A tleap script that builds the chain and sets N, CA, C and O, in Angstrom:
source leaprc.protein.ff14SB
mol = sequence {
  NMET SER GLN ILE GLU THR ILE THR THR GLU
  GLU LEU GLN LYS LYS LEU GLU ALA GLY GLU
  LYS LEU ALA LEU VAL ASP VAL ARG GLU ASP
  GLU GLU VAL ALA SER GLY MET ILE PRO GLY
  ALA LYS HIE ILE ARG MET GLY ASP ILE PRO
  ALA ASN GLN ASP SER PHE ASN LYS ASP THR
  GLU TYR ILE PHE ILE CYS ARG SER GLY SER
  ARG SER HIE ASN VAL CYS HIE TYR LEU GLN
  GLU GLN GLY TYR LYS VAL ARG ASN MET VAL
  GLY GLY MET MET SER TRP GLU GLY GLU VAL
  CGLU
}
set mol.1.N position { 7.803 -7.712 -26.135 }
set mol.1.CA position { 7.912 -6.686 -25.085 }
set mol.1.C position { 8.774 -5.540 -25.598 }
set mol.1.O position { 9.945 -5.728 -25.926 }
set mol.2.N position { 8.185 -4.362 -25.662 }
set mol.2.CA position { 8.938 -3.239 -26.208 }
set mol.2.C position { 9.946 -2.725 -25.196 }
set mol.2.O position { 9.754 -2.817 -23.984 }
set mol.3.N position { 11.014 -2.186 -25.733 }
set mol.3.CA position { 12.119 -1.675 -24.926 }
set mol.3.C position { 11.679 -0.456 -24.111 }
set mol.3.O position { 10.971 0.416 -24.615 }
set mol.4.N position { 12.101 -0.406 -22.862 }
set mol.4.CA position { 11.831 0.767 -22.025 }
set mol.4.C position { 13.027 1.705 -22.142 }
set mol.4.O position { 14.171 1.280 -21.981 }
set mol.5.N position { 12.766 2.973 -22.420 }
set mol.5.CA position { 13.842 3.974 -22.463 }
set mol.5.C position { 14.377 4.165 -21.044 }
set mol.5.O position { 13.622 4.092 -20.074 }
set mol.6.N position { 15.677 4.409 -20.930 }
set mol.6.CA position { 16.268 4.606 -19.606 }
set mol.6.C position { 17.049 5.913 -19.568 }
set mol.6.O position { 17.348 6.516 -20.599 }
set mol.7.N position { 17.366 6.327 -18.357 }
set mol.7.CA position { 18.254 7.471 -18.129 }
set mol.7.C position { 19.119 7.094 -16.930 }
set mol.7.O position { 18.628 6.496 -15.972 }
set mol.8.N position { 20.398 7.440 -16.981 }
set mol.8.CA position { 21.255 7.140 -15.834 }
set mol.8.C position { 21.109 8.260 -14.807 }
set mol.8.O position { 20.629 9.348 -15.126 }
set mol.9.N position { 21.523 7.984 -13.579 }
set mol.9.CA position { 21.454 9.006 -12.532 }
set mol.9.C position { 22.339 10.203 -12.915 }
set mol.9.O position { 21.990 11.350 -12.636 }
set mol.10.N position { 23.493 9.925 -13.559 }
set mol.10.CA position { 24.396 11.008 -13.957 }
set mol.10.C position { 23.737 11.886 -15.021 }
set mol.10.O position { 23.808 13.113 -14.946 }
set mol.11.N position { 23.093 11.254 -16.018 }
set mol.11.CA position { 22.426 12.015 -17.074 }
set mol.11.C position { 21.319 12.893 -16.493 }
set mol.11.O position { 21.156 14.052 -16.873 }
set mol.12.N position { 20.568 12.311 -15.566 }
set mol.12.CA position { 19.460 13.053 -14.956 }
set mol.12.C position { 19.991 14.244 -14.163 }
set mol.12.O position { 19.450 15.347 -14.238 }
set mol.13.N position { 21.052 14.005 -13.409 }
set mol.13.CA position { 21.636 15.082 -12.601 }
set mol.13.C position { 22.092 16.237 -13.496 }
set mol.13.O position { 21.874 17.403 -13.167 }
set mol.14.N position { 22.732 15.909 -14.640 }
set mol.14.CA position { 23.189 16.948 -15.573 }
set mol.14.C position { 22.017 17.745 -16.122 }
set mol.14.O position { 22.091 18.970 -16.219 }
set mol.15.N position { 20.929 17.057 -16.485 }
set mol.15.CA position { 19.743 17.737 -17.028 }
set mol.15.C position { 19.154 18.694 -15.984 }
set mol.15.O position { 18.796 19.828 -16.301 }
set mol.16.N position { 19.059 18.222 -14.744 }
set mol.16.CA position { 18.496 19.063 -13.689 }
set mol.16.C position { 19.392 20.265 -13.421 }
set mol.16.O position { 18.908 21.380 -13.230 }
set mol.17.N position { 20.711 20.030 -13.409 }
set mol.17.CA position { 21.643 21.123 -13.164 }
set mol.17.C position { 21.599 22.142 -14.296 }
set mol.17.O position { 21.880 23.321 -14.082 }
set mol.18.N position { 21.245 21.689 -15.511 }
set mol.18.CA position { 21.137 22.583 -16.669 }
set mol.18.C position { 19.793 23.315 -16.665 }
set mol.18.O position { 19.509 24.128 -17.545 }
set mol.19.N position { 18.974 23.009 -15.652 }
set mol.19.CA position { 17.705 23.703 -15.519 }
set mol.19.C position { 16.572 23.141 -16.362 }
set mol.19.O position { 15.548 23.798 -16.549 }
set mol.20.N position { 16.753 21.921 -16.872 }
set mol.20.CA position { 15.676 21.324 -17.668 }
set mol.20.C position { 14.470 21.029 -16.795 }
set mol.20.O position { 14.606 20.598 -15.650 }
set mol.21.N position { 13.281 21.265 -17.352 }
set mol.21.CA position { 12.048 20.959 -16.626 }
set mol.21.C position { 11.684 19.510 -16.933 }
set mol.21.O position { 11.362 19.177 -18.074 }
set mol.22.N position { 11.733 18.663 -15.936 }
set mol.22.CA position { 11.469 17.241 -16.145 }
set mol.22.C position { 10.326 16.789 -15.246 }
set mol.22.O position { 10.132 17.310 -14.148 }
set mol.23.N position { 9.583 15.820 -15.731 }
set mol.23.CA position { 8.484 15.259 -14.938 }
set mol.23.C position { 8.999 14.005 -14.251 }
set mol.23.O position { 9.066 12.935 -14.857 }
set mol.24.N position { 9.364 14.147 -12.971 }
set mol.24.CA position { 9.926 13.033 -12.208 }
set mol.24.C position { 8.860 12.467 -11.289 }
set mol.24.O position { 8.140 13.212 -10.624 }
set mol.25.N position { 8.762 11.140 -11.258 }
set mol.25.CA position { 7.794 10.486 -10.383 }
set mol.25.C position { 8.516 9.415 -9.573 }
set mol.25.O position { 9.108 8.487 -10.123 }
set mol.26.N position { 8.452 9.568 -8.248 }
set mol.26.CA position { 9.085 8.615 -7.329 }
set mol.26.C position { 8.014 7.624 -6.884 }
set mol.26.O position { 7.009 8.023 -6.295 }
set mol.27.N position { 8.220 6.336 -7.161 }
set mol.27.CA position { 7.182 5.333 -6.872 }
set mol.27.C position { 7.474 4.503 -5.617 }
set mol.27.O position { 6.879 3.447 -5.403 }
set mol.28.N position { 8.411 5.008 -4.787 }
set mol.28.CA position { 8.726 4.260 -3.556 }
set mol.28.C position { 7.629 4.432 -2.517 }
set mol.28.O position { 6.711 5.235 -2.682 }
set mol.29.N position { 7.745 3.659 -1.442 }
set mol.29.CA position { 6.777 3.741 -0.346 }
set mol.29.C position { 7.061 4.986 0.502 }
set mol.29.O position { 8.139 5.577 0.426 }
set mol.30.N position { 6.067 5.368 1.311 }
set mol.30.CA position { 6.172 6.579 2.132 }
set mol.30.C position { 7.429 6.612 2.993 }
set mol.30.O position { 8.120 7.629 3.059 }
set mol.31.N position { 7.725 5.475 3.662 }
set mol.31.CA position { 8.875 5.484 4.579 }
set mol.31.C position { 10.187 5.579 3.811 }
set mol.31.O position { 11.195 6.016 4.368 }
set mol.32.N position { 10.192 5.178 2.542 }
set mol.32.CA position { 11.414 5.291 1.745 }
set mol.32.C position { 11.654 6.731 1.310 }
set mol.32.O position { 12.786 7.212 1.364 }
set mol.33.N position { 10.604 7.421 0.881 }
set mol.33.CA position { 10.803 8.805 0.419 }
set mol.33.C position { 11.086 9.742 1.582 }
set mol.33.O position { 11.591 10.846 1.384 }
set mol.34.N position { 10.763 9.307 2.791 }
set mol.34.CA position { 11.034 10.140 3.972 }
set mol.34.C position { 12.525 10.440 4.090 }
set mol.34.O position { 12.911 11.460 4.661 }
set mol.35.N position { 13.370 9.550 3.548 }
set mol.35.CA position { 14.816 9.771 3.645 }
set mol.35.C position { 15.322 10.692 2.536 }
set mol.35.O position { 16.524 10.933 2.428 }
set mol.36.N position { 14.409 11.204 1.715 }
set mol.36.CA position { 14.810 12.180 0.708 }
set mol.36.C position { 14.416 11.789 -0.709 }
set mol.36.O position { 14.534 10.631 -1.110 }
set mol.37.N position { 13.945 12.782 -1.457 }
set mol.37.CA position { 13.582 12.591 -2.856 }
set mol.37.C position { 14.372 13.566 -3.704 }
set mol.37.O position { 14.876 14.568 -3.198 }
set mol.38.N position { 14.482 13.280 -4.988 }
set mol.38.CA position { 15.123 14.210 -5.909 }
set mol.38.C position { 14.255 15.473 -5.955 }
set mol.38.O position { 13.042 15.376 -6.143 }
set mol.39.N position { 14.853 16.643 -5.787 }
set mol.39.CA position { 14.054 17.877 -5.789 }
set mol.39.C position { 13.164 17.977 -7.030 }
set mol.39.O position { 13.618 17.777 -8.156 }
set mol.40.N position { 11.896 18.289 -6.801 }
set mol.40.CA position { 10.968 18.433 -7.915 }
set mol.40.C position { 10.206 17.171 -8.268 }
set mol.40.O position { 9.264 17.212 -9.059 }
set mol.41.N position { 10.612 16.041 -7.683 }
set mol.41.CA position { 9.908 14.785 -7.996 }
set mol.41.C position { 8.547 14.758 -7.313 }
set mol.41.O position { 8.361 15.324 -6.235 }
set mol.42.N position { 7.612 14.095 -7.957 }
set mol.42.CA position { 6.279 13.919 -7.410 }
set mol.42.C position { 6.231 12.509 -6.830 }
set mol.42.O position { 6.765 11.578 -7.434 }
set mol.43.N position { 5.610 12.339 -5.687 }
set mol.43.CA position { 5.550 11.012 -5.070 }
set mol.43.C position { 4.204 10.340 -5.334 }
set mol.43.O position { 3.167 10.807 -4.863 }
set mol.44.N position { 4.227 9.246 -6.084 }
set mol.44.CA position { 3.027 8.410 -6.261 }
set mol.44.C position { 3.494 6.974 -6.054 }
set mol.44.O position { 4.258 6.447 -6.862 }
set mol.45.N position { 3.041 6.345 -4.986 }
set mol.45.CA position { 3.472 4.966 -4.711 }
set mol.45.C position { 3.126 4.055 -5.886 }
set mol.45.O position { 2.119 4.248 -6.568 }
set mol.46.N position { 3.982 3.059 -6.107 }
set mol.46.CA position { 3.794 2.128 -7.213 }
set mol.46.C position { 2.369 1.578 -7.242 }
set mol.46.O position { 1.756 1.508 -8.307 }
set mol.47.N position { 1.837 1.189 -6.083 }
set mol.47.CA position { 0.504 0.611 -6.017 }
set mol.47.C position { -0.607 1.587 -6.356 }
set mol.47.O position { -1.730 1.185 -6.659 }
set mol.48.N position { -0.282 2.891 -6.301 }
set mol.48.CA position { -1.292 3.922 -6.592 }
set mol.48.C position { -1.239 4.411 -8.039 }
set mol.48.O position { -2.067 5.222 -8.452 }
set mol.49.N position { -0.271 3.923 -8.803 }
set mol.49.CA position { -0.121 4.393 -10.192 }
set mol.49.C position { -1.375 4.124 -11.037 }
set mol.49.O position { -1.854 5.043 -11.702 }
set mol.50.N position { -1.929 2.894 -11.036 }
set mol.50.CA position { -3.105 2.670 -11.893 }
set mol.50.C position { -4.252 3.632 -11.590 }
set mol.50.O position { -4.904 4.121 -12.513 }
set mol.51.N position { -4.504 3.907 -10.324 }
set mol.51.CA position { -5.592 4.807 -9.937 }
set mol.51.C position { -5.299 6.256 -10.319 }
set mol.51.O position { -6.220 7.058 -10.476 }
set mol.52.N position { -4.018 6.591 -10.468 }
set mol.52.CA position { -3.625 7.969 -10.768 }
set mol.52.C position { -3.271 8.190 -12.229 }
set mol.52.O position { -2.811 9.267 -12.607 }
set mol.53.N position { -3.485 7.170 -13.048 }
set mol.53.CA position { -2.971 7.270 -14.404 }
set mol.53.C position { -3.617 8.408 -15.200 }
set mol.53.O position { -3.028 8.896 -16.164 }
set mol.54.N position { -4.822 8.834 -14.807 }
set mol.54.CA position { -5.465 9.962 -15.486 }
set mol.54.C position { -4.746 11.288 -15.233 }
set mol.54.O position { -4.937 12.252 -15.975 }
set mol.55.N position { -3.913 11.334 -14.179 }
set mol.55.CA position { -3.197 12.575 -13.903 }
set mol.55.C position { -1.954 12.709 -14.792 }
set mol.55.O position { -1.284 13.742 -14.768 }
set mol.56.N position { -1.645 11.668 -15.577 }
set mol.56.CA position { -0.500 11.723 -16.494 }
set mol.56.C position { -0.966 12.230 -17.856 }
set mol.56.O position { -2.089 11.967 -18.285 }
set mol.57.N position { -0.081 12.959 -18.520 }
set mol.57.CA position { -0.393 13.520 -19.831 }
set mol.57.C position { 0.372 12.717 -20.881 }
set mol.57.O position { 1.576 12.506 -20.736 }
set mol.58.N position { -0.300 12.274 -21.921 }
set mol.58.CA position { 0.369 11.443 -22.939 }
set mol.58.C position { 1.402 12.202 -23.762 }
set mol.58.O position { 2.204 11.589 -24.466 }
set mol.59.N position { 1.391 13.543 -23.680 }
set mol.59.CA position { 2.371 14.330 -24.438 }
set mol.59.C position { 3.637 14.597 -23.635 }
set mol.59.O position { 4.617 15.115 -24.171 }
set mol.60.N position { 3.621 14.247 -22.360 }
set mol.60.CA position { 4.759 14.513 -21.472 }
set mol.60.C position { 5.546 13.236 -21.267 }
set mol.60.O position { 4.964 12.157 -21.151 }
set mol.61.N position { 6.879 13.348 -21.221 }
set mol.61.CA position { 7.678 12.170 -20.879 }
set mol.61.C position { 7.922 12.183 -19.371 }
set mol.61.O position { 8.338 13.193 -18.804 }
set mol.62.N position { 7.658 11.059 -18.741 }
set mol.62.CA position { 7.843 10.935 -17.293 }
set mol.62.C position { 9.051 10.062 -17.005 }
set mol.62.O position { 9.284 9.048 -17.664 }
set mol.63.N position { 9.817 10.481 -15.999 }
set mol.63.CA position { 10.964 9.690 -15.548 }
set mol.63.C position { 10.579 9.077 -14.213 }
set mol.63.O position { 10.238 9.787 -13.266 }
set mol.64.N position { 10.635 7.753 -14.146 }
set mol.64.CA position { 10.229 7.046 -12.931 }
set mol.64.C position { 11.435 6.601 -12.127 }
set mol.64.O position { 12.455 6.167 -12.663 }
set mol.65.N position { 11.273 6.729 -10.800 }
set mol.65.CA position { 12.368 6.531 -9.855 }
set mol.65.C position { 11.911 5.590 -8.746 }
set mol.65.O position { 10.794 5.717 -8.244 }
set mol.66.N position { 12.776 4.637 -8.357 }
set mol.66.CA position { 12.508 3.862 -7.140 }
set mol.66.C position { 13.843 3.662 -6.431 }
set mol.66.O position { 14.786 4.416 -6.671 }
set mol.67.N position { 13.937 2.662 -5.567 }
set mol.67.CA position { 15.164 2.488 -4.802 }
set mol.67.C position { 16.292 1.942 -5.671 }
set mol.67.O position { 17.421 2.429 -5.613 }
set mol.68.N position { 15.976 0.916 -6.487 }
set mol.68.CA position { 17.039 0.270 -7.266 }
set mol.68.C position { 16.803 0.317 -8.769 }
set mol.68.O position { 17.709 0.024 -9.549 }
set mol.69.N position { 15.589 0.686 -9.182 }
set mol.69.CA position { 15.297 0.739 -10.607 }
set mol.69.C position { 14.393 -0.374 -11.106 }
set mol.69.O position { 14.001 -0.363 -12.273 }
set mol.70.N position { 14.047 -1.343 -10.248 }
set mol.70.CA position { 13.213 -2.445 -10.744 }
set mol.70.C position { 11.718 -2.153 -10.645 }
set mol.70.O position { 10.967 -2.472 -11.567 }
set mol.71.N position { 11.274 -1.548 -9.538 }
set mol.71.CA position { 9.854 -1.196 -9.444 }
set mol.71.C position { 9.501 -0.145 -10.490 }
set mol.71.O position { 8.459 -0.222 -11.141 }
set mol.72.N position { 10.395 0.847 -10.640 }
set mol.72.CA position { 10.126 1.900 -11.627 }
set mol.72.C position { 10.091 1.311 -13.040 }
set mol.72.O position { 9.343 1.787 -13.894 }
set mol.73.N position { 10.900 0.275 -13.284 }
set mol.73.CA position { 10.874 -0.393 -14.593 }
set mol.73.C position { 9.492 -1.019 -14.825 }
set mol.73.O position { 8.937 -0.923 -15.920 }
set mol.74.N position { 8.948 -1.654 -13.793 }
set mol.74.CA position { 7.619 -2.268 -13.920 }
set mol.74.C position { 6.550 -1.224 -14.188 }
set mol.74.O position { 5.652 -1.436 -15.003 }
set mol.75.N position { 6.651 -0.084 -13.490 }
set mol.75.CA position { 5.700 1.016 -13.699 }
set mol.75.C position { 5.821 1.537 -15.135 }
set mol.75.O position { 4.814 1.788 -15.797 }
set mol.76.N position { 7.053 1.696 -15.607 }
set mol.76.CA position { 7.284 2.165 -16.975 }
set mol.76.C position { 6.642 1.223 -17.978 }
set mol.76.O position { 5.986 1.656 -18.925 }
set mol.77.N position { 6.838 -0.063 -17.757 }
set mol.77.CA position { 6.290 -1.052 -18.673 }
set mol.77.C position { 4.765 -0.961 -18.706 }
set mol.77.O position { 4.155 -0.985 -19.775 }
set mol.78.N position { 4.169 -0.858 -17.547 }
set mol.78.CA position { 2.710 -0.766 -17.431 }
set mol.78.C position { 2.185 0.481 -18.157 }
set mol.78.O position { 1.254 0.391 -18.958 }
set mol.79.N position { 2.785 1.639 -17.873 }
set mol.79.CA position { 2.296 2.891 -18.462 }
set mol.79.C position { 2.599 2.980 -19.956 }
set mol.79.O position { 1.823 3.551 -20.721 }
set mol.80.N position { 3.737 2.408 -20.366 }
set mol.80.CA position { 4.073 2.427 -21.790 }
set mol.80.C position { 3.021 1.644 -22.572 }
set mol.80.O position { 2.653 2.030 -23.681 }
set mol.81.N position { 2.539 0.547 -21.995 }
set mol.81.CA position { 1.489 -0.241 -22.641 }
set mol.81.C position { 0.189 0.550 -22.765 }
set mol.81.O position { -0.618 0.287 -23.657 }
set mol.82.N position { -0.015 1.523 -21.868 }
set mol.82.CA position { -1.224 2.360 -21.923 }
set mol.82.C position { -1.022 3.563 -22.854 }
set mol.82.O position { -1.925 4.382 -23.025 }
set mol.83.N position { 0.163 3.658 -23.449 }
set mol.83.CA position { 0.409 4.731 -24.416 }
set mol.83.C position { 1.108 5.964 -23.874 }
set mol.83.O position { 1.097 7.012 -24.519 }
set mol.84.N position { 1.724 5.858 -22.681 }
set mol.84.CA position { 2.429 7.000 -22.098 }
set mol.84.C position { 3.907 6.959 -22.454 }
set mol.84.O position { 4.464 5.897 -22.733 }
set mol.85.N position { 4.544 8.151 -22.441 }
set mol.85.CA position { 5.985 8.253 -22.697 }
set mol.85.C position { 6.696 8.147 -21.362 }
set mol.85.O position { 6.485 8.963 -20.464 }
set mol.86.N position { 7.533 7.142 -21.242 }
set mol.86.CA position { 8.174 6.896 -19.951 }
set mol.86.C position { 9.667 6.643 -20.121 }
set mol.86.O position { 10.147 6.284 -21.196 }
set mol.87.N position { 10.374 6.843 -19.022 }
set mol.87.CA position { 11.814 6.579 -18.983 }
set mol.87.C position { 12.119 6.093 -17.575 }
set mol.87.O position { 11.588 6.628 -16.601 }
set mol.88.N position { 12.960 5.096 -17.466 }
set mol.88.CA position { 13.297 4.536 -16.154 }
set mol.88.C position { 14.679 5.013 -15.715 }
set mol.88.O position { 15.642 4.918 -16.475 }
set mol.89.N position { 14.776 5.527 -14.480 }
set mol.89.CA position { 16.087 5.908 -13.948 }
set mol.89.C position { 16.771 4.648 -13.441 }
set mol.89.O position { 16.408 4.103 -12.398 }
set mol.90.N position { 17.772 4.192 -14.198 }
set mol.90.CA position { 18.455 2.955 -13.841 }
set mol.90.C position { 19.333 3.147 -12.612 }
set mol.90.O position { 19.979 4.182 -12.447 }
set mol.91.N position { 19.346 2.141 -11.759 }
set mol.91.CA position { 20.148 2.213 -10.537 }
set mol.91.C position { 19.390 2.801 -9.364 }
set mol.91.O position { 19.762 2.604 -8.207 }
set mol.92.N position { 18.315 3.531 -9.674 }
set mol.92.CA position { 17.465 4.067 -8.621 }
set mol.92.C position { 18.186 4.993 -7.658 }
set mol.92.O position { 19.290 5.468 -7.926 }
set mol.93.N position { 17.531 5.238 -6.526 }
set mol.93.CA position { 18.074 6.160 -5.524 }
set mol.93.C position { 19.360 5.633 -4.891 }
set mol.93.O position { 20.132 6.407 -4.326 }
set mol.94.N position { 19.597 4.311 -4.981 }
set mol.94.CA position { 20.845 3.767 -4.426 }
set mol.94.C position { 22.050 4.313 -5.197 }
set mol.94.O position { 23.153 4.394 -4.657 }
set mol.95.N position { 21.832 4.688 -6.466 }
set mol.95.CA position { 22.923 5.207 -7.296 }
set mol.95.C position { 22.927 6.727 -7.396 }
set mol.95.O position { 23.847 7.313 -7.966 }
set mol.96.N position { 21.894 7.365 -6.841 }
set mol.96.CA position { 21.768 8.821 -6.971 }
set mol.96.C position { 22.769 9.540 -6.093 }
set mol.96.O position { 22.836 9.298 -4.888 }
set mol.97.N position { 23.558 10.438 -6.704 }
set mol.97.CA position { 24.541 11.180 -5.921 }
set mol.97.C position { 24.235 12.657 -5.857 }
set mol.97.O position { 24.983 13.425 -5.250 }
set mol.98.N position { 23.133 13.066 -6.484 }
set mol.98.CA position { 22.761 14.464 -6.483 }
set mol.98.C position { 22.044 14.856 -5.195 }
set mol.98.O position { 22.049 14.121 -4.207 }
set mol.99.N position { 21.438 16.015 -5.234 }
set mol.99.CA position { 20.733 16.533 -4.052 }
set mol.99.C position { 19.466 15.740 -3.786 }
set mol.99.O position { 18.880 15.146 -4.692 }
set mol.100.N position { 19.058 15.742 -2.527 }
set mol.100.CA position { 17.732 15.241 -2.174 }
set mol.100.C position { 17.088 16.273 -1.251 }
set mol.100.O position { 17.771 17.076 -0.614 }
set mol.101.N position { 15.766 16.232 -1.197 }
set mol.101.CA position { 15.081 17.162 -0.287 }
set mol.101.C position { 14.022 16.432 0.492 }
set mol.101.O position { 13.332 17.037 1.312 }
savepdb mol mol.pdb
quit
C-alpha cells in the first residue's frame, strides 16, 4: 500500500492565505457541508467520487477534506490507485481553524 501524501490544516491555511490556487474537494455529506466549507472547496460526496472521477485531471493535485480525515484518506487511496495526485487533509474539518463559507 503506497503512502498517501498529507497536509495539515495549518499548512493548508497558510497556502490559502498566501493566495495559492489549490484544488480542494470536500467529500462530506450534504448536511455536514451545510455547516460550512473551506472557501473555494468543491463538494463531491465520498459515494459520488467514483462516478465523478472523469472530472479530475491527472496533472492536478487534489486535496481531500472530510470531518476527521478518515473518509478523505479512503478517497485519496482509491484515486491514487487510479493514477491521480492526491493529498489528505489530516484532522479534517474538526481541526480546521480557518475561514468557512
